[in-house]
TORKOL-4160 file (C-alpha; in steps of 0.2 Angstrom, whole numbers, padded with zeros to 4 digits, m for minus):
90
<pt num="1" X="m0169" Y="0165" Z="m0189"/>
<pt num="2" X="m0184" Y="0156" Z="m0196"/>
<pt num="3" X="m0197" Y="0145" Z="m0189"/>
<pt num="4" X="m0188" Y="0130" Z="m0197"/>
<pt num="5" X="m0171" Y="0135" Z="m0190"/>
<pt num="6" X="m0180" Y="0137" Z="m0173"/>
<pt num="7" X="m0187" Y="0120" Z="m0174"/>
<pt num="8" X="m0171" Y="0113" Z="m0178"/>
<pt num="9" X="m0162" Y="0121" Z="m0163"/>
<pt num="10" X="m0177" Y="0116" Z="m0152"/>
<pt num="11" X="m0174" Y="0098" Z="m0158"/>
<pt num="12" X="m0156" Y="0097" Z="m0155"/>
<pt num="13" X="m0156" Y="0105" Z="m0138"/>
<pt num="14" X="m0171" Y="0094" Z="m0131"/>
<pt num="15" X="m0167" Y="0078" Z="m0139"/>
<pt num="16" X="m0185" Y="0077" Z="m0147"/>
<pt num="17" X="m0189" Y="0075" Z="m0165"/>
<pt num="18" X="m0191" Y="0089" Z="m0176"/>
<pt num="19" X="m0210" Y="0085" Z="m0177"/>
<pt num="20" X="m0212" Y="0085" Z="m0158"/>
<pt num="21" X="m0202" Y="0102" Z="m0157"/>
<pt num="22" X="m0212" Y="0110" Z="m0170"/>
<pt num="23" X="m0228" Y="0104" Z="m0161"/>
<pt num="24" X="m0222" Y="0111" Z="m0145"/>
<pt num="25" X="m0218" Y="0128" Z="m0154"/>
<pt num="26" X="m0235" Y="0129" Z="m0163"/>
<pt num="27" X="m0244" Y="0125" Z="m0146"/>
<pt num="28" X="m0233" Y="0139" Z="m0138"/>
<pt num="29" X="m0239" Y="0151" Z="m0151"/>
<pt num="30" X="m0257" Y="0146" Z="m0150"/>
<pt num="31" X="m0257" Y="0148" Z="m0131"/>
<pt num="32" X="m0249" Y="0165" Z="m0132"/>
<pt num="33" X="m0261" Y="0171" Z="m0145"/>
<pt num="34" X="m0277" Y="0164" Z="m0136"/>
<pt num="35" X="m0271" Y="0173" Z="m0119"/>
<pt num="36" X="m0269" Y="0189" Z="m0128"/>
<pt num="37" X="m0285" Y="0187" Z="m0137"/>
<pt num="38" X="m0293" Y="0186" Z="m0119"/>
<pt num="39" X="m0284" Y="0203" Z="m0115"/>
<pt num="40" X="m0272" Y="0195" Z="m0103"/>
<pt num="41" X="m0254" Y="0197" Z="m0103"/>
<pt num="42" X="m0240" Y="0182" Z="m0105"/>
<pt num="43" X="m0225" Y="0185" Z="m0093"/>
<pt num="44" X="m0210" Y="0175" Z="m0095"/>
<pt num="45" X="m0198" Y="0181" Z="m0081"/>
<pt num="46" X="m0181" Y="0185" Z="m0088"/>
<pt num="47" X="m0187" Y="0184" Z="m0106"/>
<pt num="48" X="m0201" Y="0198" Z="m0107"/>
<pt num="49" X="m0220" Y="0202" Z="m0107"/>
<pt num="50" X="m0232" Y="0200" Z="m0121"/>
<pt num="51" X="m0247" Y="0211" Z="m0119"/>
<pt num="52" X="m0261" Y="0219" Z="m0129"/>
<pt num="53" X="m0262" Y="0238" Z="m0132"/>
<pt num="54" X="m0276" Y="0249" Z="m0139"/>
<pt num="55" X="m0271" Y="0261" Z="m0153"/>
<pt num="56" X="m0283" Y="0275" Z="m0153"/>
<pt num="57" X="m0292" Y="0281" Z="m0168"/>
<pt num="58" X="m0284" Y="0294" Z="m0179"/>
<pt num="59" X="m0284" Y="0303" Z="m0195"/>
<pt num="60" X="m0272" Y="0298" Z="m0208"/>
<pt num="61" X="m0268" Y="0303" Z="m0225"/>
<pt num="62" X="m0269" Y="0292" Z="m0241"/>
<pt num="63" X="m0252" Y="0295" Z="m0249"/>
<pt num="64" X="m0258" Y="0293" Z="m0267"/>
<pt num="65" X="m0271" Y="0306" Z="m0267"/>
<pt num="66" X="m0268" Y="0317" Z="m0251"/>
<pt num="67" X="m0285" Y="0315" Z="m0245"/>
<pt num="68" X="m0288" Y="0313" Z="m0226"/>
<pt num="69" X="m0295" Y="0297" Z="m0220"/>
<pt num="70" X="m0300" Y="0290" Z="m0203"/>
<pt num="71" X="m0291" Y="0276" Z="m0196"/>
<pt num="72" X="m0301" Y="0266" Z="m0183"/>
<pt num="73" X="m0296" Y="0261" Z="m0166"/>
<pt num="74" X="m0287" Y="0244" Z="m0165"/>
<pt num="75" X="m0278" Y="0232" Z="m0154"/>
<pt num="76" X="m0260" Y="0229" Z="m0156"/>
<pt num="77" X="m0248" Y="0216" Z="m0148"/>
<pt num="78" X="m0233" Y="0223" Z="m0138"/>
<pt num="79" X="m0218" Y="0215" Z="m0132"/>
<pt num="80" X="m0207" Y="0221" Z="m0118"/>
<pt num="81" X="m0190" Y="0213" Z="m0116"/>
<pt num="82" X="m0186" Y="0207" Z="m0099"/>
<pt num="83" X="m0169" Y="0210" Z="m0090"/>
<pt num="84" X="m0160" Y="0194" Z="m0094"/>
<pt num="85" X="m0165" Y="0196" Z="m0113"/>
<pt num="86" X="m0158" Y="0214" Z="m0113"/>
<pt num="87" X="m0142" Y="0209" Z="m0105"/>
<pt num="88" X="m0139" Y="0194" Z="m0116"/>
<pt num="89" X="m0140" Y="0206" Z="m0131"/>
<pt num="90" X="m0129" Y="0220" Z="m0124"/>
C-alpha cells in the first residue's frame, strides 16, 4: 500500500476529503518523528510501539576493496508490533 492508497482509504472510511486525510496522515508522521527525535516512545495500544535504539559503532568491510572501515554509532527507529496487530496478521 502506498501513501496515496492509504490517503484514499482514510478518506473513504472517515468521510473526509482526500486533502484533509493527507493532512492528518502528514501530521501523524510529523508528530511521531518529532517524538522519536526527542528520544521518547510512541505507544499505540494494540497497534505497536515506535522507539529509538542506538546501534553501536563497529568495524565493517568495504565490499569492493575488502578494506576494513569504522562504522560510527547511530540511532535507528524500531517498531514492535502489538498483540492486536500480530493477531490480525496471523
